[in-house]
N, C-alpha and C positions, 0 to 999 in steps of 0.2 A: 358160274354154273347155275345160279339162282334166277337169272334174268330170263325174260321171254325170248325164245329163239325165233318165233315166227316174225318174218319181216327182215331178219338179219341176212347179210351176205355171208356166205360160207365157201370155203375151199375144201373139197374132199381130198384128203392126203392119201388115204389107202382104203380100198374097199373092193368088192367084187364088181362094182360099177365103173371102176377106173378113176382117173384123176380129172376133176373138173371144178368149175365155180358156178355158183348160182345163188338164188335167193330162196330161203325157206318159206314155203307157203302153207305147210301143215305139219303137225307133229303128233305122233302117237307114242305109246310106251316103247315100241320097238323100232320105229322108223321116222325118217324125215321125208317129206315130199318137197323136192327142190325144183324150182322153175329154172330150166336151162335152155336158153335160146327160145324156141318156139314150142317146147314141150316140157312135161313135168316128169321127173325121175324119182322113183321111190328108193331111198337108200336105207338099208338096215343099219341100226346103230351098233349092234354087236359086230366086232371085227372090223370097225371102221375108225378112222381118225378124222377129226374135223378141226380146221383152222378158222377161228373167228377173229375179227378185229373188233375189239370192245374198248371204247374210250381211249382210242389211239394206240392200243397195245395188241399185239398178236397173241392169241391164246390157243394152244393146241389141246384138244380134249379128246380122250378116247371114248368112243361110243358106250362102252360098257359102264363108264362112270356116270352116264346121264340116262341110263335105261330105266326110267320111271315115267309114269304118266305126267304130263306137264304140270297138272295141278297138284301132284304129290311131291314134285321135285324140291320145292322150297321147304317142305316139312322134313325130308329125309337128309338133305345136304346141309349141314351146319358147320 
């Protein structure tokens, strides 16, 4: 959860936006912007689950656990 998420591929497990895969192109405190096909989708972190593949392992993260500004996440999660 301390790593940079921009540029990572992610699978959205549950959210109001449905179930899909894409690449994270931007992040704010409350949302991810994900490039999906030929468009970008803004997905709220709250009430969503994200499946990342990091160093060969699949990691399921609840959006409420990472609802920080990207630059503050490293300070808050220890």
